[in-house]
C-alpha positions as CSV (number, residue, x, y, z in Angstrom):
1,M,-16.3,-10.9,27.6
2,I,-15.1,-7.4,27.8
3,E,-17.2,-6.6,24.6
4,I,-20.3,-7.9,26.4
5,L,-19.6,-5.6,29.2
6,V,-19.3,-2.6,27.0
7,T,-22.0,-3.0,24.7
8,S,-24.4,-3.9,27.5
9,I,-24.0,-0.5,29.2
10,P,-27.2,1.0,27.2
11,F,-29.2,-2.0,28.7
12,W,-28.1,-1.4,32.6
13,L,-28.4,2.1,32.4
14,R,-32.3,1.8,31.4
15,I,-32.4,-1.2,34.1
16,W,-31.0,1.3,36.7
17,Y,-33.3,4.3,35.6
18,L,-36.4,2.0,35.8
19,R,-35.4,0.8,39.0
20,W,-35.0,4.4,40.4
21,R,-38.3,5.7,38.9
22,G,-39.9,2.8,40.5
23,M,-41.5,1.5,37.3
24,P,-41.9,-2.2,36.2
25,I,-39.3,-3.7,34.0
26,T,-41.0,-5.2,31.0
27,L,-39.7,-5.9,27.7
28,Y,-41.6,-2.9,26.5
29,N,-39.7,-0.8,28.7
30,V,-36.3,-2.1,27.5
31,H,-37.0,-2.9,23.9
32,R,-34.6,0.2,22.9
33,A,-31.9,-0.7,25.1
34,L,-32.1,-4.3,23.9
35,F,-31.9,-3.2,20.3
36,T,-29.0,-0.9,21.0
37,W,-27.2,-3.6,22.5
38,L,-28.0,-5.8,19.5
39,V,-26.7,-3.2,17.2
40,L,-23.5,-2.6,19.2
41,A,-22.7,-6.2,19.5
42,L,-22.9,-6.8,15.7
43,V,-20.8,-3.9,15.1
44,V,-17.9,-5.2,17.3
45,F,-18.5,-8.7,15.8
46,F,-18.4,-7.4,12.3
47,C,-15.2,-5.0,12.9
48,G,-13.5,-7.8,14.4
49,F,-14.0,-10.2,11.7
50,Y,-13.1,-7.3,9.1
51,F,-9.8,-6.2,10.4
52,H,-8.7,-9.7,11.7
53,P,-5.6,-10.5,9.7
54,K,-5.8,-13.4,7.4
55,S,-3.0,-15.7,6.3
56,Y,-3.3,-18.8,4.4
57,S,0.3,-19.8,4.9
58,G,1.9,-20.4,7.9
59,I,5.0,-18.4,7.6
60,I,5.0,-15.4,9.5
61,P,6.2,-12.2,7.6
């Protein structure tokens, strides 16, 4: 849950900026923010799986 909040910061900043400027919020206006969110989410996902410890036995070292 925290990862979703942290990675969606660029999207929320873009939405706030568009509302502040009075511009319409369309998919074209936020496509970079959505792409940035997707990249950050994938980085967090793959880093989590890469650094997650693996154990094939039930013995705690």
